MIRO-866404 format. One record per residue: x, y, z of N, C-alpha, C, CB in turn; residue number from 0. Coordinates in nm, 4 decimals. Glycine has a CB too. Example, Ala and Ser with C-alpha at 12.3 -4.5 7.8 and 13.67 -1.06 7.14 Angstrom:
% MIRO-866404
   n.east  n.north     n.up  ca.east ca.north    ca.up   c.east  c.north     c.up  cb.east cb.north    cb.up num
   1.3190  -0.5690   0.7800   1.2300  -0.4500   0.7800   1.3200  -0.3300   0.7800   1.1308  -0.4473   0.9046   0
   1.2850  -0.2250   0.7080   1.3670  -0.1060   0.7140   1.2900   0.0030   0.7870   1.4084  -0.0598   0.5725   1
END
This chain:
% MIRO-866404
   n.east  n.north     n.up  ca.east ca.north    ca.up   c.east  c.north     c.up  cb.east cb.north    cb.up num
  -1.5430  -0.7000   1.3211  -1.4875  -0.7556   1.1986  -1.3936  -0.6534   1.1352  -1.6002  -0.7960   1.0999   0
  -1.2718  -0.6963   1.1086  -1.1729  -0.6072   1.0497  -1.1964  -0.5962   0.8991  -1.0298  -0.6574   1.0792   1
  -1.1939  -0.4740   0.8509  -1.2023  -0.4503   0.7068  -1.1001  -0.3464   0.6654  -1.3439  -0.4052   0.6664   2
  -1.0333  -0.3736   0.5549  -0.9458  -0.2783   0.4900  -0.9996  -0.2597   0.3489  -0.7956  -0.3266   0.4899   3
  -1.0321  -0.1363   0.3134  -1.0936  -0.1100   0.1839  -1.0078  -0.0117   0.1064  -1.2374  -0.0557   0.2007   4
  -0.9547  -0.0591  -0.0059  -0.8710   0.0248  -0.0909  -0.9561   0.0977  -0.1949  -0.7628  -0.0599  -0.1601   5
  -0.9067   0.2124  -0.2362  -0.9687   0.2876  -0.3450  -0.8632   0.3735  -0.4114  -1.0863   0.3748  -0.2935   6
  -0.8986   0.4297  -0.5262  -0.8095   0.5214  -0.5941  -0.7389   0.4642  -0.7150  -0.7099   0.5696  -0.4998   7
  -0.7569   0.3366  -0.7398  -0.6945   0.2786  -0.8573  -0.7621   0.3246  -0.9851  -0.6971   0.1281  -0.8488   8
  -0.7034   0.2890  -1.0966  -0.7603   0.3261  -1.2251  -0.6613   0.3109  -1.3374  -0.8104   0.4667  -1.2211   9
  -0.6951   0.3697  -1.4508  -0.6106   0.3662  -1.5699  -0.5407   0.5012  -1.5841  -0.6943   0.3329  -1.6979  10
  -0.4102   0.4972  -1.6027  -0.3324   0.6203  -1.6150  -0.2224   0.5977  -1.7172  -0.2728   0.6641  -1.4774  11
  -0.1821   0.7041  -1.7840  -0.0723   0.6936  -1.8794   0.0615   0.6914  -1.8073  -0.0767   0.8093  -1.9794  12
   0.1580   0.6329  -1.8716   0.2926   0.6314  -1.8167   0.3380   0.7740  -1.7869   0.3904   0.5623  -1.9138  13
   0.4022   0.7906  -1.6721   0.4447   0.9217  -1.6278   0.3434   0.9925  -1.5399   0.4746   1.0057  -1.7452  14
   0.2229   0.9384  -1.5328   0.1175   0.9986  -1.4521   0.1257   0.9597  -1.3065  -0.0161   0.9605  -1.5059  15
   0.0238   1.0034  -1.2319   0.0199   0.9810  -1.0879  -0.1173   0.9296  -1.0446   0.0543   1.1104  -1.0127  16
  -0.1158   0.8569  -0.9359  -0.2375   0.8146  -0.8688  -0.2114   0.8158  -0.7189  -0.2833   0.6735  -0.9173  17
  -0.3186   0.8341  -0.6410  -0.3078   0.8198  -0.4963  -0.4082   0.7153  -0.4508  -0.3318   0.9558  -0.4237  18
  -0.3569   0.6116  -0.3900  -0.4410   0.5066  -0.3347  -0.4703   0.5363  -0.1885  -0.3739   0.3687  -0.3499  19
  -0.5895   0.4965  -0.1456  -0.6289   0.5102  -0.0061  -0.6709   0.3741   0.0476  -0.7434   0.6133   0.0094  20
  -0.6508   0.3558   0.1763  -0.6914   0.2331   0.2442  -0.7582   0.2737   0.3753  -0.5686   0.1369   0.2693  21
  -0.8887   0.2546   0.3820  -0.9637   0.2889   0.5019  -0.9841   0.1635   0.5856  -1.0997   0.3538   0.4659  22
  -0.9532   0.1743   0.7133  -0.9623   0.0594   0.8039  -1.0824   0.0711   0.8957  -0.8349   0.0464   0.8868  23
  -1.1371  -0.0432   0.9331  -1.2423  -0.0465   1.0334  -1.2300  -0.1765   1.1115  -1.3832  -0.0332   0.9683  24
  -1.2824  -0.1751   1.2343  -1.2800  -0.2960   1.3164  -1.1484  -0.3229   1.3855  -1.3139  -0.4120   1.2333  25
  -1.0570  -0.2278   1.3829  -0.9299  -0.2441   1.4531  -0.8840  -0.1081   1.5047  -0.8220  -0.3075   1.3600  26
  -0.7910  -0.1121   1.5988  -0.7322   0.0122   1.6502  -0.6185   0.0492   1.5559  -0.6808  -0.0037   1.8000  27
  -0.6503   0.1335   1.4616  -0.5616   0.1600   1.3475  -0.4213   0.2009   1.3906  -0.6210   0.2686   1.2600  28
  -0.4120   0.2841   1.4917  -0.2817   0.3374   1.5314  -0.1889   0.2316   1.5900  -0.3007   0.4480   1.6314  29
  -0.2398   0.1129   1.6186  -0.1567   0.0048   1.6722  -0.0943  -0.0813   1.5633  -0.2389  -0.0823   1.7639  30
  -0.1293  -0.0549   1.4385  -0.0865  -0.1400   1.3283   0.0132  -0.0710   1.2376  -0.2054  -0.1841   1.2481  31
   0.1195  -0.1416   1.2049   0.2002  -0.1054   1.0891   0.1151  -0.1308   0.9649   0.3353  -0.1868   1.0844  32
   0.1193  -0.0395   0.8694   0.0423  -0.0548   0.7454   0.1365  -0.0732   0.6274  -0.0495   0.0674   0.7221  33
   0.0982  -0.1634   0.5407   0.1811  -0.1898   0.4235   0.0984  -0.1925   0.2963   0.2552  -0.3214   0.4398  34
   0.1690  -0.1769   0.1857   0.1092  -0.1922   0.0527   0.1893  -0.2987  -0.0218   0.1080  -0.0553  -0.0269  35
   0.1160  -0.3883  -0.0855   0.1747  -0.4914  -0.1695   0.1036  -0.4872  -0.3042   0.1635  -0.6330  -0.1031  36
   0.1647  -0.5456  -0.4046   0.0995  -0.5529  -0.5349   0.1238  -0.6890  -0.5977   0.1498  -0.4412  -0.6276  37
   0.0314  -0.7261  -0.6858   0.0464  -0.8518  -0.7575  -0.0029  -0.8345  -0.8996  -0.0297  -0.9657  -0.6867  38
   0.0863  -0.8607  -0.9926   0.0530  -0.8562  -1.1343   0.0196  -0.9973  -1.1813   0.1700  -0.7958  -1.2176  39
  -0.0581  -1.0093  -1.2897  -0.0942  -1.1424  -1.3400   0.0286  -1.2277  -1.3682  -0.1780  -1.1299  -1.4666  40
   0.0274  -1.3487  -1.3164   0.1369  -1.4405  -1.3409   0.2622  -1.4148  -1.2608   0.1706  -1.4375  -1.4817  41
   0.2555  -1.3173  -1.1698   0.3741  -1.2836  -1.0895   0.3441  -1.3015  -0.9413   0.4201  -1.1384  -1.1174  42
   0.4510  -1.3133  -0.8631   0.4356  -1.3248  -0.7193   0.4001  -1.1884  -0.6591   0.5645  -1.3807  -0.6557  43
   0.3387  -1.1955  -0.5415   0.3089  -1.0726  -0.4691   0.4387  -1.0011  -0.4332   0.2262  -1.1025  -0.3422  44
   0.4388  -0.8719  -0.4481   0.5596  -0.7906  -0.4304   0.5364  -0.6831  -0.3248   0.6017  -0.7259  -0.5641  45
   0.6327  -0.6685  -0.2359   0.6276  -0.5624  -0.1361   0.6459  -0.4275  -0.2044   0.7356  -0.5837  -0.0271  46
   0.5614  -0.3299  -0.1673   0.5717  -0.1951  -0.2229   0.6226  -0.0967  -0.1183   0.4361  -0.1490  -0.2769  47
   0.5530  -0.0877  -0.0063   0.5902   0.0097   0.0960   0.5228  -0.0263   0.2274   0.5517   0.1533   0.0527  48
   0.5800   0.0231   0.3373   0.5198   0.0056   0.4685   0.5546   0.1258   0.5548   0.5675  -0.1263   0.5350  49
   0.4681   0.1515   0.6523   0.4863   0.2692   0.7378   0.4605   0.2300   0.8826   0.3917   0.3854   0.6945  50
   0.5393   0.2890   0.9722   0.5273   0.2586   1.1136   0.3953   0.3104   1.1706   0.6446   0.3182   1.1900  51
   0.3684   0.2720   1.2938   0.2403   0.3073   1.3548   0.2205   0.4576   1.3684   0.2289   0.2430   1.4902  52
   0.3291   0.5284   1.3949   0.3171   0.6742   1.4098   0.3419   0.7490   1.2799   0.4137   0.7235   1.5147  53
   0.3893   0.6791   1.1790   0.4242   0.7442   1.0539   0.5655   0.7999   1.0506   0.3282   0.8534   1.0269  54
   0.6436   0.7713   1.1533   0.7774   0.8303   1.1637   0.8804   0.7595   1.0770   0.8231   0.8283   1.3072  55
   0.8516   0.6388   1.0357   0.9465   0.5673   0.9508   0.8713   0.4870   0.8454   1.0368   0.4746   1.0353  56
   0.9398   0.4630   0.7345   0.8796   0.3909   0.6232   0.9871   0.3107   0.5522   0.8094   0.4879   0.5250  57
   0.9436   0.2097   0.4807   1.0343   0.1329   0.3973   0.9687   0.1137   0.2612   1.0695  -0.0043   0.4630  58
   1.0534   0.0944   0.1575   1.0039   0.0857   0.0205   1.0735  -0.0274  -0.0540   1.0248   0.2190  -0.0531  59
   0.9982  -0.0856  -0.1469   1.0596  -0.1800  -0.2373   1.1526  -0.1080  -0.3338   0.9533  -0.2580  -0.3134  60
   1.2544  -0.1764  -0.3796   1.3545  -0.1132  -0.4650   1.2934  -0.0574  -0.5936   1.4639  -0.2129  -0.4991  61
   1.1928  -0.1238  -0.6461   1.1370  -0.0820  -0.7744   1.0538   0.0460  -0.7657   1.0525  -0.1925  -0.8306  62
   1.0191   0.0894  -0.6455   0.9348   0.2087  -0.6319   1.0026   0.3222  -0.5568   0.8069   0.1728  -0.5620  63
   1.1215   0.2984  -0.5051   1.1917   0.4031  -0.4291   1.2082   0.5278  -0.5133   1.3292   0.3535  -0.3812  64
   1.1786   0.6422  -0.4522   1.1928   0.7694  -0.5206   1.0715   0.8078  -0.6035   1.3125   0.7657  -0.6078  65
   0.9788   0.7150  -0.6227   0.8584   0.7448  -0.7017   0.7309   0.7369  -0.6185   0.8482   0.6491  -0.8193  66
   0.7280   0.6452  -0.5232   0.6086   0.6244  -0.4404   0.6340   0.6758  -0.2992   0.5690   0.4743  -0.4371  67
   0.5282   0.7241  -0.2349   0.5365   0.7696  -0.0969   0.4185   0.7148  -0.0186   0.5402   0.9237  -0.0894  68
   0.4489   0.6494   0.0929   0.3440   0.5993   0.1805   0.3238   0.6979   0.2947   0.3792   0.4580   0.2347  69
   0.1997   0.7121   0.3365   0.1684   0.7992   0.4500   0.0450   0.7444   0.5196   0.1458   0.9471   0.4042  70
   0.0120   0.8051   0.6325  -0.1069   0.7618   0.7053  -0.1627   0.8785   0.7848  -0.0748   0.6428   0.7987  71
  -0.2914   0.8716   0.8112  -0.3585   0.9689   0.8964  -0.4361   0.8869   0.9987  -0.4532   1.0670   0.8134  72
  -0.3826   0.8755   1.1187  -0.4468   0.7907   1.2196  -0.5835   0.8446   1.2607  -0.3573   0.7785   1.3424  73
  -0.6006   0.9746   1.2562  -0.7310   1.0326   1.2911  -0.8370   0.9933   1.1888  -0.7211   1.1860   1.3006  74
  -0.7952   0.9731   1.0652  -0.8890   0.9341   0.9598  -0.8861   0.7842   0.9320  -0.8582   1.0099   0.8323  75
  -0.8109   0.7108   1.0139  -0.7951   0.5643   1.0003  -0.7703   0.5244   0.8547  -0.9206   0.4912   1.0538  76
  -0.6786   0.5972   0.7919  -0.6529   0.5778   0.6495  -0.5025   0.5769   0.6224  -0.7218   0.6880   0.5664  77
  -0.4617   0.4852   0.5365  -0.3263   0.4839   0.4841  -0.3321   0.5221   0.3360  -0.2590   0.3437   0.5044  78
  -0.2237   0.5830   0.2893  -0.2203   0.6318   0.1514  -0.0946   0.5804   0.0809  -0.2249   0.7869   0.1480  79
  -0.1046   0.5739  -0.0494   0.0120   0.5461  -0.1321   0.0084   0.6432  -0.2495   0.0144   0.3963  -0.1811  80
   0.0956   0.7415  -0.2459   0.1091   0.8361  -0.3568   0.2058   0.7771  -0.4579   0.1585   0.9763  -0.3071  81
   0.1588   0.7609  -0.5798   0.2396   0.6983  -0.6844   0.2629   0.7985  -0.7961   0.1711   0.5699  -0.7391  82
   0.3880   0.8344  -0.8175   0.4261   0.9292  -0.9216   0.5146   0.8597  -1.0251   0.4993   1.0512  -0.8603  83
   0.5277   0.9239  -1.1386   0.6130   0.8714  -1.2461   0.5815   0.7248  -1.2736   0.7618   0.8874  -1.2099  84
   0.4559   0.6964  -1.2877   0.4136   0.5577  -1.3055   0.4650   0.4986  -1.4358   0.2625   0.5483  -1.3012  85
   0.4948   0.3697  -1.4303   0.5462   0.2950  -1.5444   0.4522   0.1785  -1.5764   0.6898   0.2435  -1.5161  86
   0.4536   0.1308  -1.6983   0.3682   0.0154  -1.7312   0.3925  -0.1041  -1.6387   0.3918  -0.0270  -1.8758  87
   0.5155  -0.1208  -1.5935   0.5458  -0.2334  -1.5048   0.4888  -0.2158  -1.3642   0.6952  -0.2525  -1.4962  88
   0.4297  -0.1006  -1.3357   0.3597  -0.0815  -1.2083   0.2172  -0.1374  -1.2135   0.3561   0.0674  -1.1718  89
   0.1734  -0.1798  -1.3303   0.0393  -0.2358  -1.3443   0.0240  -0.3593  -1.2578   0.0098  -0.2697  -1.4905  90
  -0.0781  -0.3574  -1.1715  -0.1005  -0.4671  -1.0768  -0.2257  -0.4373  -0.9951   0.0231  -0.4871  -0.9833  91
  -0.2675  -0.5359  -0.9188  -0.3659  -0.5125  -0.8135  -0.2889  -0.4758  -0.6870  -0.4581  -0.6388  -0.7906  92
  -0.3258  -0.3652  -0.6269  -0.2578  -0.3147  -0.5086  -0.3439  -0.3438  -0.3851  -0.2290  -0.1621  -0.5221  93
  -0.2805  -0.4047  -0.2865  -0.3475  -0.4409  -0.1624  -0.2843  -0.3683  -0.0447  -0.3424  -0.5924  -0.1406  94
  -0.3662  -0.3218   0.0471  -0.3102  -0.2751   0.1733  -0.3223  -0.3874   0.2762  -0.3825  -0.1455   0.2227  95
  -0.2387  -0.3777   0.3794  -0.2332  -0.4816   0.4811  -0.1961  -0.4200   0.6145  -0.1328  -0.5914   0.4422  96
  -0.2368  -0.4864   0.7216  -0.2139  -0.4365   0.8572  -0.1379  -0.5402   0.9390  -0.3478  -0.4013   0.9260  97
  -0.0367  -0.4931   1.0113   0.0536  -0.5781   1.0897   0.0526  -0.5318   1.2342   0.1981  -0.5749   1.0322  98
   0.0125  -0.6205   1.3260  -0.0010  -0.5838   1.4674   0.1286  -0.6041   1.5464  -0.1124  -0.6648   1.5312  99
   0.2337  -0.6554   1.4830   0.3547  -0.6880   1.5597   0.4154  -0.5680   1.6307   0.4578  -0.7484   1.4688 100
   0.4059  -0.4534   1.5681   0.4832  -0.3396   1.6136   0.6215  -0.3492   1.5546   0.4889  -0.3329   1.7673 101
   0.7109  -0.2660   1.5956   0.8464  -0.2692   1.5434   0.8556  -0.1974   1.4114   0.8940  -0.4112   1.5283 102
   0.9667  -0.2105   1.3418   0.9846  -0.1383   1.2154   0.8928  -0.1936   1.1076   1.1305  -0.1462   1.1691 103
   0.8610  -0.1118   1.0071   0.7747  -0.1592   0.8980   0.8372  -0.2787   0.8277   0.7484  -0.0464   0.7965 104
   0.7619  -0.3877   0.8194   0.8170  -0.5108   0.7651   0.7863  -0.5280   0.6182   0.7649  -0.6283   0.8412 105
   0.8730  -0.6002   0.5491   0.8571  -0.6199   0.4057   0.7978  -0.7550   0.3726   0.9892  -0.6047   0.3364 106
   0.7905  -0.8448   0.4669   0.7405  -0.9786   0.4392   0.5898  -0.9868   0.4522   0.8051  -1.0783   0.5314 107
   0.5234  -1.0426   0.3505   0.3777  -1.0530   0.3526   0.3272  -1.1361   0.4703   0.3283  -1.1134   0.2227 108
   0.4055  -1.2342   0.5124   0.3639  -1.3214   0.6224   0.3513  -1.2471   0.7551   0.4620  -1.4352   0.6375 109
   0.4097  -1.1278   0.7646   0.4042  -1.0499   0.8877   0.2686  -0.9846   0.9086   0.5117  -0.9443   0.8869 110
   0.1904  -0.9757   0.8037   0.0678  -0.8968   0.8068  -0.0534  -0.9826   0.8409   0.0465  -0.8276   0.6732 111
  -0.1361  -0.9263   0.9281  -0.2490  -1.0005   0.9819  -0.3759  -0.9856   0.8997  -0.2754  -0.9567   1.1216 112
  -0.3960  -0.8697   0.8420  -0.5197  -0.8421   0.7693  -0.4885  -0.7809   0.6333  -0.6109  -0.7483   0.8506 113
  -0.5754  -0.8131   0.5364  -0.5555  -0.7688   0.3987  -0.6846  -0.7141   0.3403  -0.5032  -0.8835   0.3125 114
  -0.6687  -0.6142   0.2524  -0.7811  -0.5669   0.1754  -0.7979  -0.6459   0.0465  -0.7648  -0.4205   0.1450 115
  -0.9088  -0.6202  -0.0223  -0.9400  -0.6929  -0.1458  -0.8586  -0.6431  -0.2648  -1.0879  -0.6808  -0.1770 116
  -0.8120  -0.5204  -0.2564  -0.7260  -0.4699  -0.3619  -0.7955  -0.3721  -0.4553  -0.6723  -0.5835  -0.4407 117
  -0.7139  -0.2921  -0.5227  -0.7616  -0.1984  -0.6243  -0.6688  -0.2084  -0.7451  -0.7670  -0.0514  -0.5689 118
  -0.7278  -0.2097  -0.8631  -0.6509  -0.2300  -0.9852  -0.5863  -0.0990  -1.0300  -0.7408  -0.2864  -1.0967 119
  -0.4597  -0.1065  -1.0605  -0.3864   0.0049  -1.1212  -0.3342  -0.0431  -1.2561  -0.2686   0.0550  -1.0283 120
  -0.3686   0.0303  -1.3600  -0.3233  -0.0024  -1.4951  -0.2531   0.1185  -1.5540  -0.4419  -0.0466  -1.5854 121
  -0.1298   0.0986  -1.5966  -0.0507   0.2065  -1.6533  -0.0265   0.1754  -1.8000   0.0837   0.2250  -1.5766 122
  -0.0737   0.2626  -1.8862  -0.0580   0.2406  -2.0297   0.0678   0.3102  -2.0799  -0.1817   0.2911  -2.1065 123
   0.1264   0.2506  -2.1827   0.2514   0.3075  -2.2379   0.2226   0.4093  -2.3462   0.3413   0.1967  -2.2944 124
END
């Protein structure tokens, strides 16, 4: 059974930082592109970042470029999202996802096969 479990969310002031983690089980982690998406109340799910299977390439949503960094440690079967210079508009539930297609990190949610339950990030002004 595949499981993706996110952690690291919380309440932070604007300008602060958080690091999210996503631990995978039940799959061969190194075969999956990993992505992060977020969804705020009343809004559509938004692509945040994705990273290739080896970690050699990544893609980012326009709203987080230059502030967020995605990484992965295949030995620890974990993906990370380092979030700096947080803004109130970053408030959302953050989900990690796994994509078995291979190829470059994709931005479309439909590309991803497995999803975690999410972790809440709240940024106060």
